SEFI-349563 format. One line per field, with one value per residue: residue number from 1; residue in one letter; x, y, z of N, C-alpha, C, O, CB in turn. Coordinates in steps of 0.2 Angstrom, whole numbers. Glycine has a CB too. Layout:
resi	NUM:...
resn	a:...
n_u	X:...
n_v	Y:...
n_w	Z:...
ca_u	X:...
ca_v	Y:...
ca_w	Z:...
c_u	X:...
c_v	Y:...
c_w	Z:...
o_u	X:...
o_v	Y:...
o_w	Z:...
cb_u	X:...
cb_v	Y:...
cb_w	Z:...
This chain:
resi	1:2:3:4:5:6:7:8:9:10:11:12:13:14:15:16:17:18:19:20:21:22:23:24:25:26:27:28:29:30:31:32:33:34:35:36:37:38:39:40:41:42:43:44:45:46:47:48:49:50:51:52:53:54:55:56:57:58:59:60:61:62:63:64:65:66:67:68:69:70:71:72:73:74:75:76:77:78:79:80:81:82:83:84:85:86:87:88:89:90:91:92:93:94:95:96:97:98:99:100:101:102:103:104:105:106:107:108:109:110:111:112:113:114:115:116:117:118:119:120:121:122:123:124:125:126:127:128:129:130:131:132:133:134:135:136:137:138:139:140:141:142:143:144:145:146:147:148:149:150:151:152:153:154:155:156:157:158:159:160:161:162:163:164:165:166:167:168:169:170:171:172:173:174:175:176:177:178:179:180:181:182:183:184:185:186:187:188:189:190:191:192:193:194:195:196:197:198:199:200:201:202:203:204:205:206:207:208:209:210:211:212:213:214:215:216:217:218:219:220:221:222:223:224:225:226:227:228:229:230:231:232:233:234:235:236:237:238:239:240:241:242:243:244:245:246:247:248:249:250:251:252:253:254:255:256:257:258:259:260:261:262:263
resn	m:r:t:r:l:n:t:n:e:v:d:p:r:s:l:d:v:a:g:e:p:l:r:g:q:a:l:i:e:r:v:r:e:i:a:g:d:t:l:l:l:s:f:s:g:g:k:d:s:l:a:a:w:l:y:l:r:p:y:f:k:i:v:p:y:y:l:y:a:v:p:g:m:s:w:t:e:p:t:l:a:y:y:e:s:y:f:d:t:r:i:i:r:m:a:h:p:l:f:y:d:w:l:r:t:f:a:y:q:p:p:e:t:l:k:t:l:i:a:l:d:l:p:q:f:d:f:a:e:i:d:d:l:i:t:w:q:l:d:l:i:d:e:g:g:q:a:p:f:c:a:q:g:k:r:a:n:d:n:l:e:r:r:r:m:i:q:q:q:g:v:f:g:q:k:t:r:r:f:y:y:p:i:w:d:w:s:v:k:q:v:a:d:i:i:i:e:n:r:v:k:l:a:p:e:y:r:h:w:g:r:t:e:i:g:i:t:y:p:q:l:k:p:m:a:e:y:y:p:d:d:w:r:r:f:q:e:w:f:p:l:a:a:a:e:l:f:r:w:d:v:v:y:e:w:a:r:q:k:s:a:g:n
n_u	359:373:383:399:408:421:423:431:432:420:406:398:385:379:374:363:355:359:372:372:373:362:348:336:321:325:338:337:330:340:350:344:341:354:360:351:338:344:353:368:370:379:378:379:372:370:361:361:364:353:342:344:341:328:323:326:320:307:310:321:328:336:352:359:374:384:398:408:418:425:424:410:404:392:381:380:373:360:355:357:348:336:334:334:322:313:315:313:323:339:354:370:385:401:419:426:438:447:448:457:468:471:476:486:495:499:491:490:496:506:523:524:514:517:525:516:505:512:515:503:500:489:475:474:462:450:435:430:433:426:413:414:416:403:395:399:397:383:379:375:377:371:361:367:380:383:388:380:377:384:375:377:375:380:381:382:381:386:399:414:424:416:408:418:423:411:410:422:420:407:389:386:395:410:425:437:427:409:399:385:377:363:356:363:361:353:347:350:337:329:333:330:316:312:315:308:295:294:294:305:319:334:351:359:371:370:366:377:388:384:383:386:401:417:432:447:452:453:440:431:434:433:419:415:422:416:402:400:406:409:410:421:431:431:436:449:454:457:465:477:483:475:470:480:478:467:473:483:475:467:475:489:487:478:486:497:489:485:497:502:493:497:494
n_v	597:606:605:606:614:614:629:634:624:620:620:635:635:625:628:634:650:652:647:633:616:612:602:588:592:605:603:594:602:612:604:600:612:616:605:599:586:573:560:551:536:529:513:501:491:490:495:509:515:510:515:529:528:525:536:546:544:549:562:562:557:542:535:521:513:498:492:479:469:457:448:437:432:422:428:441:443:438:447:460:458:457:470:478:473:477:492:494:497:498:492:497:488:487:485:486:499:494:480:480:486:477:466:473:475:463:455:441:433:420:418:414:420:434:439:439:447:459:461:463:476:483:494:509:518:529:534:546:545:534:539:549:541:534:545:550:539:537:549:561:574:590:603:614:611:604:590:576:575:563:553:547:535:541:544:555:551:538:534:540:544:546:557:566:567:573:585:591:591:595:594:593:595:598:589:578:572:575:576:570:570:564:559:563:567:557:546:529:523:530:526:512:513:518:508:497:503:503:490:482:471:467:466:449:448:453:443:435:444:456:467:475:470:476:470:460:454:444:446:447:436:424:421:419:407:398:398:400:390:388:400:404:395:401:414:411:407:420:425:416:413:416:408:408:419:415:404:411:417:408:397:401:413:408:398:406:414:404:400:412:412:402:389
n_w	553:549:533:531:519:507:501:491:481:478:466:464:460:465:478:490:495:507:507:509:504:490:490:488:479:475:471:461:451:449:443:431:425:422:415:408:404:404:411:415:424:436:440:452:456:469:485:486:474:467:474:470:457:457:463:454:442:438:434:425:410:411:409:411:417:420:429:428:439:437:422:418:430:438:444:438:425:427:437:431:420:427:433:421:416:426:426:412:404:395:402:401:399:405:408:424:429:438:435:424:430:440:433:426:436:440:449:459:450:442:438:424:417:416:406:395:400:400:387:382:385:393:394:403:412:417:427:422:409:405:406:396:385:384:383:370:362:362:358:367:369:372:364:368:369:381:391:399:417:428:438:455:468:481:498:511:524:524:526:534:524:512:517:518:505:499:506:501:487:484:479:466:450:442:441:438:431:427:439:450:465:470:481:492:505:511:523:529:531:523:510:511:512:500:491:496:495:481:478:474:471:480:474:472:478:491:499:503:504:510:503:487:480:476:474:478:489:504:511:500:492:500:503:489:486:494:492:478:469:455:450:457:452:439:442:446:434:428:438:444:456:466:476:486:494:502:508:515:525:531:534:537:545:555:561:566:575:584:589:595:605:613:610
ca_u	367:376:388:404:410:427:420:436:432:413:403:393:378:376:373:357:357:363:378:372:372:356:345:329:318:329:344:335:328:346:354:340:343:361:362:345:334:347:358:371:369:384:374:383:367:369:355:361:363:346:338:345:338:321:321:327:317:302:313:326:330:342:356:363:379:387:405:409:424:428:419:407:402:386:375:379:368:353:354:356:342:330:334:332:315:310:315:312:329:345:360:377:390:408:424:428:445:451:450:463:473:474:480:492:499:500:488:489:499:512:528:524:509:519:527:510:502:516:515:496:499:482:474:473:457:446:428:428:434:420:407:415:414:396:392:401:394:376:377:371:379:365:362:372:387:384:387:376:381:384:373:380:371:384:378:387:381:388:405:418:427:411:407:424:423:406:412:427:418:400:384:387:400:415:432:439:421:404:396:379:375:356:354:369:359:348:348:349:330:326:335:326:309:310:316:302:289:293:294:311:323:341:356:360:377:369:365:383:393:381:384:389:408:422:438:450:455:449:432:427:436:431:412:414:425:412:395:400:412:410:413:428:435:432:440:456:457:460:470:478:486:471:469:485:475:463:478:486:471:464:480:495:485:476:492:500:485:485:504:502:489:501:490
ca_v	598:609:602:611:613:618:633:635:619:618:624:639:634:619:630:639:657:652:644:626:612:610:595:586:595:611:600:591:607:615:600:600:619:616:600:595:580:566:558:545:533:523:508:495:486:491:499:517:517:508:521:535:527:525:543:551:542:553:568:562:551:539:530:517:508:494:490:472:469:452:446:431:430:420:433:447:444:438:453:465:457:459:477:480:472:482:499:494:501:494:494:496:484:489:482:491:501:490:474:481:488:471:463:476:475:456:453:434:430:416:421:412:425:441:441:440:453:465:462:465:483:484:501:512:523:531:534:551:542:530:544:552:536:533:551:550:534:538:556:564:581:593:608:619:608:601:583:575:573:556:552:541:535:542:547:558:547:531:533:547:545:549:563:571:569:577:591:594:592:598:589:592:599:594:588:575:570:578:571:573:565:566:557:564:568:552:541:522:522:533:521:506:515:519:501:493:506:501:482:480:466:469:461:443:449:455:437:433:449:461:473:474:471:477:469:454:451:439:446:446:429:418:419:416:401:394:398:400:387:388:407:404:392:406:419:409:408:426:426:409:412:419:403:410:424:411:400:416:419:402:393:404:417:404:395:412:416:399:400:417:410:396:382
ca_w	554:543:530:530:512:504:496:485:477:476:461:468:458:469:485:491:496:514:506:511:498:488:492:486:473:473:468:454:447:447:438:425:422:420:411:404:407:403:416:416:431:438:443:454:458:477:487:486:467:466:477:466:450:458:465:448:435:436:432:420:406:414:404:417:415:425:428:431:442:434:418:418:436:437:446:435:420:429:441:426:417:432:433:414:415:430:424:405:401:394:406:397:402:403:413:429:428:443:432:421:435:444:428:424:442:441:455:459:444:442:434:417:414:417:399:391:402:398:380:380:386:394:394:410:411:424:427:418:402:404:405:390:380:383:380:363:358:362:356:372:370:371:359:370:370:388:392:405:423:430:445:459:474:486:503:516:530:523:530:534:517:508:519:517:498:497:508:496:480:483:477:459:448:437:443:432:428:428:444:453:470:471:488:496:512:513:528:526:531:516:505:512:511:493:488:499:492:474:478:470:474:480:471:476:482:498:503:506:505:513:499:480:482:471:478:477:495:508:512:494:489:504:501:482:486:498:489:471:467:448:449:460:447:433:444:446:427:427:444:445:462:471:482:491:498:506:512:520:531:534:537:540:550:560:564:570:581:589:592:600:611:617:609
c_u	369:382:393:407:417:425:425:435:425:410:397:386:374:374:366:360:360:370:378:371:364:354:338:327:322:335:343:334:335:350:350:341:349:363:357:342:337:353:361:370:374:380:378:378:366:363:355:360:356:341:338:341:330:318:321:323:311:304:318:326:336:345:361:368:382:394:406:416:428:422:417:405:394:380:375:374:361:351:352:349:336:329:332:325:311:309:313:317:335:350:366:382:397:413:425:436:449:452:456:469:476:478:487:497:501:497:487:491:505:517:527:519:512:521:521:506:506:515:508:495:492:481:473:468:453:439:426:428:428:414:408:413:407:393:393:397:386:374:373:373:373:366:367:379:388:383:383:380:380:382:376:376:376:381:383:387:383:394:409:421:422:409:412:424:417:407:417:424:411:395:383:392:404:422:435:433:415:399:390:377:368:353:359:367:354:351:347:341:327:327:331:319:308:311:310:296:288:294:299:316:330:345:357:367:376:368:371:389:390:381:386:397:412:429:441:454:450:442:428:428:433:423:411:417:420:405:395:406:414:413:420:433:436:436:447:458:460:466:472:480:481:470:475:482:471:468:481:482:469:469:485:492:482:481:496:496:485:492:505:498:492:498:495
c_v	601:605:607:609:617:623:635:630:618:623:628:638:628:621:634:646:658:649:636:622:611:603:594:589:601:608:598:597:611:611:600:607:619:611:596:589:573:566:552:542:528:518:502:490:486:495:506:519:515:513:527:534:528:532:547:550:546:560:568:556:548:534:527:513:504:492:484:472:463:449:438:428:428:424:439:448:443:444:459:464:459:466:480:479:477:489:500:499:497:497:492:493:486:486:488:493:496:483:474:482:482:467:466:476:468:453:445:431:426:419:420:417:432:443:443:446:459:466:465:473:485:491:503:518:524:532:540:549:538:534:547:547:535:539:552:545:535:545:560:571:585:599:614:617:605:594:582:574:566:555:546:541:535:546:549:554:540:530:540:549:548:556:568:572:574:584:595:596:596:592:588:596:595:595:585:572:575:574:575:567:567:564:558:564:563:548:534:520:525:529:515:508:515:512:497:496:503:493:480:476:469:464:455:444:450:449:435:438:455:468:471:475:472:476:462:452:446:440:445:438:423:416:416:409:396:393:398:397:387:395:408:401:397:411:417:408:414:428:420:408:415:414:405:415:420:407:405:417:413:397:396:409:413:401:400:414:410:399:406:416:405:390:378
c_w	548:540:528:523:511:499:490:480:474:471:465:466:462:476:485:493:503:513:508:504:496:489:489:479:470:469:461:449:445:442:432:422:419:414:407:407:406:408:414:423:431:442:445:456:466:478:486:478:464:468:473:460:452:460:459:442:434:433:426:416:408:409:409:414:421:424:432:433:438:429:419:424:435:439:442:430:422:433:436:422:421:432:426:413:420:428:416:402:401:398:402:402:400:409:417:428:432:440:428:425:438:439:426:430:444:447:454:453:445:437:426:413:413:410:395:393:400:391:378:381:388:396:402:409:417:422:422:410:400:402:398:384:379:380:373:359:357:360:361:374:368:366:361:371:377:388:398:411:424:437:448:465:480:492:509:522:530:527:530:528:513:510:517:509:496:500:504:489:479:481:470:456:443:440:437:428:430:433:448:459:473:478:493:504:515:519:525:526:525:510:505:510:504:489:490:495:485:473:473:474:475:476:475:480:489:502:506:508:509:509:492:481:476:475:476:483:499:509:506:491:493:503:494:482:489:495:482:468:459:446:452:455:441:435:444:439:425:432:447:453:468:477:487:496:504:511:517:526:535:537:541:546:556:564:569:576:586:593:597:606:615:616:605
o_u	368:385:392:410:418:424:422:437:424:411:393:381:368:372:365:366:364:373:384:368:361:358:335:331:323:337:346:336:335:352:354:342:350:366:358:343:334:356:358:369:374:379:380:381:362:360:350:356:353:336:333:338:327:313:317:322:309:300:319:322:342:342:366:368:382:395:406:421:434:417:420:404:391:375:369:369:357:345:348:346:331:323:328:321:306:304:313:316:337:351:367:382:398:410:426:439:455:458:460:475:482:483:492:504:504:501:484:488:509:515:529:519:509:519:521:504:503:515:507:491:490:485:471:469:454:436:421:424:426:410:403:410:405:388:388:394:383:368:367:370:370:372:370:383:394:379:383:386:376:385:377:374:376:378:388:392:383:395:407:422:424:408:411:425:419:406:417:426:410:397:380:394:402:425:436:433:416:396:389:377:367:349:359:371:351:357:344:339:322:323:328:316:302:307:307:291:282:294:298:317:332:343:358:368:380:369:371:393:394:379:388:399:411:431:437:459:445:438:422:423:431:422:407:413:419:402:389:410:419:417:424:439:442:440:451:464:465:471:469:479:484:468:473:485:471:467:483:485:469:467:487:495:484:481:497:498:486:492:508:500:489:499:493
o_v	599:601:611:604:622:621:638:632:615:629:625:640:628:617:637:647:662:648:633:625:610:599:599:589:602:612:599:596:613:614:600:607:622:613:591:588:568:570:547:547:523:520:498:484:482:498:509:523:518:515:530:539:531:535:552:554:546:563:573:551:551:530:529:510:507:490:484:474:464:448:434:422:431:424:442:452:447:446:462:469:461:469:485:483:479:492:505:503:493:503:487:494:486:485:494:488:495:480:470:480:481:464:463:476:467:449:443:426:428:423:424:417:436:449:448:450:464:472:468:476:490:495:499:523:520:531:540:551:537:533:547:549:535:538:554:547:533:547:562:574:584:600:617:620:603:591:586:572:562:557:541:547:531:551:546:554:536:524:544:554:553:560:574:578:578:589:601:601:599:586:583:601:590:600:588:571:578:569:581:562:571:567:554:563:564:547:533:516:521:528:513:503:513:511:494:492:503:491:475:478:473:458:456:440:448:449:433:437:459:473:465:481:469:480:457:448:445:435:443:435:418:410:412:405:390:388:397:400:388:396:411:403:398:414:421:407:415:431:418:403:416:417:403:415:422:406:403:417:412:394:395:409:415:400:399:415:412:397:405:419:403:385:372
o_w	542:544:523:522:514:493:485:474:469:471:468:470:462:480:480:494:504:518:508:499:501:490:487:475:464:464:457:444:439:437:426:415:414:409:403:413:407:409:413:427:428:448:441:457:469:474:484:477:460:464:472:458:448:457:458:438:428:430:423:417:408:406:411:408:427:418:438:429:437:431:421:425:432:436:443:430:420:433:437:421:418:431:426:411:417:428:414:398:405:399:400:408:394:415:415:426:431:441:429:424:439:441:426:429:449:451:450:451:448:433:422:407:409:408:391:389:398:389:373:378:384:399:406:405:422:417:419:406:394:397:395:379:373:376:369:354:352:360:359:378:363:364:357:374:378:385:403:411:421:442:445:468:485:490:510:526:534:530:526:526:509:506:515:507:492:496:503:486:474:480:467:460:440:441:431:422:435:431:448:457:478:480:498:508:520:519:520:522:522:506:500:507:502:484:486:493:483:467:469:480:470:475:481:485:494:508:512:512:512:512:491:482:470:479:474:482:496:508:507:489:490:502:493:479:487:494:479:465:457:442:449:454:438:431:442:438:421:431:452:455:473:483:493:502:510:517:523:532:541:542:547:552:562:570:574:581:592:599:602:611:621:620:603
cb_u	370:379:385:410:405:432:418:443:435:409:399:395:378:381:379:352:350:359:383:366:376:354:346:325:311:331:348:328:324:350:354:332:342:366:366:348:327:350:355:379:362:390:368:386:369:375:355:368:368:344:340:352:339:319:326:334:315:297:316:333:330:340:360:358:385:382:410:407:424:430:422:412:403:385:377:386:369:352:360:362:341:332:340:336:314:313:322:305:331:347:360:380:389:410:430:427:446:447:444:462:470:467:476:491:497:508:481:481:500:510:535:522:503:525:531:505:501:524:516:491:502:480:468:480:452:449:425:433:441:418:407:422:418:393:394:408:395:373:374:372:385:361:355:369:392:379:395:371:377:391:365:387:368:391:373:385:374:389:410:423:430:404:405:430:422:399:415:433:417:400:377:380:404:414:433:443:419:399:401:374:380:351:351:373:355:346:344:352:327:328:343:327:308:315:322:301:289:299:287:314:323:344:362:360:382:363:363:386:396:384:389:386:410:422:438:454:457:453:431:429:443:432:407:419:431:411:392:399:411:403:409:428:432:425:438:456:451:455:467:483:493:464:470:491:470:459:484:487:465:460:483:498:479:471:497:501:477:484:509:500:482:501:484
cb_v	591:616:598:611:615:613:640:636:613:618:619:646:633:613:634:636:661:649:647:625:606:612:593:589:597:615:595:587:612:617:593:599:624:615:594:593:580:566:559:545:531:526:506:497:479:495:497:520:513:501:522:536:520:521:545:551:535:555:572:562:552:535:535:513:512:488:496:466:467:446:446:426:435:413:434:449:439:432:455:466:450:456:481:476:465:481:502:497:507:494:490:503:476:496:480:489:508:489:472:486:493:467:462:484:479:455:456:432:436:409:418:405:424:442:436:434:453:464:455:462:487:480:503:515:521:537:535:557:539:525:549:555:530:531:557:550:527:537:556:560:583:596:611:622:613:604:580:569:577:552:552:542:528:545:542:565:547:530:527:546:539:544:563:568:562:575:591:589:585:603:591:593:602:598:584:569:562:581:570:574:566:563:549:570:575:548:542:517:525:540:519:504:522:524:498:494:513:504:480:486:459:469:465:437:454:459:432:428:452:462:479:478:464:484:470:453:457:438:453:451:428:420:425:420:400:397:404:408:379:388:412:400:386:408:421:402:406:432:431:407:415:420:396:413:429:406:397:422:423:398:389:409:422:399:392:418:416:392:401:424:408:398:383
cb_w	555:545:524:535:507:502:499:488:480:483:456:467:451:470:487:496:497:519:511:515:498:481:499:491:474:479:473:455:450:453:441:426:428:425:415:397:404:395:423:414:432:441:439:460:457:479:495:488:462:469:484:465:448:465:470:446:436:442:438:423:398:420:399:421:412:426:431:426:449:439:411:415:441:440:453:431:414:434:445:422:415:439:436:409:417:437:425:404:406:387:413:395:402:403:409:436:430:449:428:415:440:446:421:422:447:441:456:461:438:440:436:416:418:422:396:392:409:400:376:385:380:400:390:413:405:427:434:419:401:410:411:389:381:390:384:362:361:369:349:379:366:377:357:377:368:392:393:404:429:429:444:459:474:484:507:518:533:515:527:540:514:508:527:519:494:500:515:496:477:478:480:455:453:430:450:434:429:422:450:448:476:466:487:494:512:507:534:531:537:515:505:519:514:489:491:506:493:470:476:466:471:487:468:472:479:498:498:501:499:520:502:475:485:468:485:470:499:514:515:489:488:511:502:478:489:505:492:468:468:444:452:467:444:431:451:449:422:428:449:441:463:468:480:487:495:503:508:516:529:528:531:535:548:558:559:566:578:586:586:596:609:624:605
């Protein structure tokens, strides 16, 4: 199937002679040609970023980083320690931009905390600035002045939003950040195959969430409250009114459902 690209936005170096996006070994060779043999890797612990790391490690020096949504969750450090041991590579830890956004916008905050949060004047930053900070701290600029691309495990077949994004951006290039989607054309089977072949475990979040989750709404909070009570208490230290989200669905929504059903 052809992947229709917005040719006004796509880096022409990411296309083959037929105007189709590069894939596989040809894509790897083109990225190495442009940006050298060092890559940042935005590693969520999810299956796609894990598959990308396994796929790329024979060809690049990988500098992985992990963005935690909320600090101190019990599964984070054991998971990262496992992957650090498996890949024999240190994983950089940083806060996800959303963590600061949630605090700056007073998510689940009682009135008495608002003054403190306003006074903190929490920073607002994006993924490009994270890439730049790591590149600067580790001195990853090459002799030609090029910063490394940031590899991400995004696949066109994952969902319509991802497909549209790849159609608009291409498979590597620079918008606000230097991005590279090495497994953009992979199927779920290819992702599963490389993980099984290398006998590497998935992150424990898959047990209860079915994926590595970033969010603070009911689908993320309910399993935490049920299966990770200590983490749920720690989460509420940051977001004291989070239990209201569970009440809204477990009590109010259920009451409204029963009332509409005539019970």
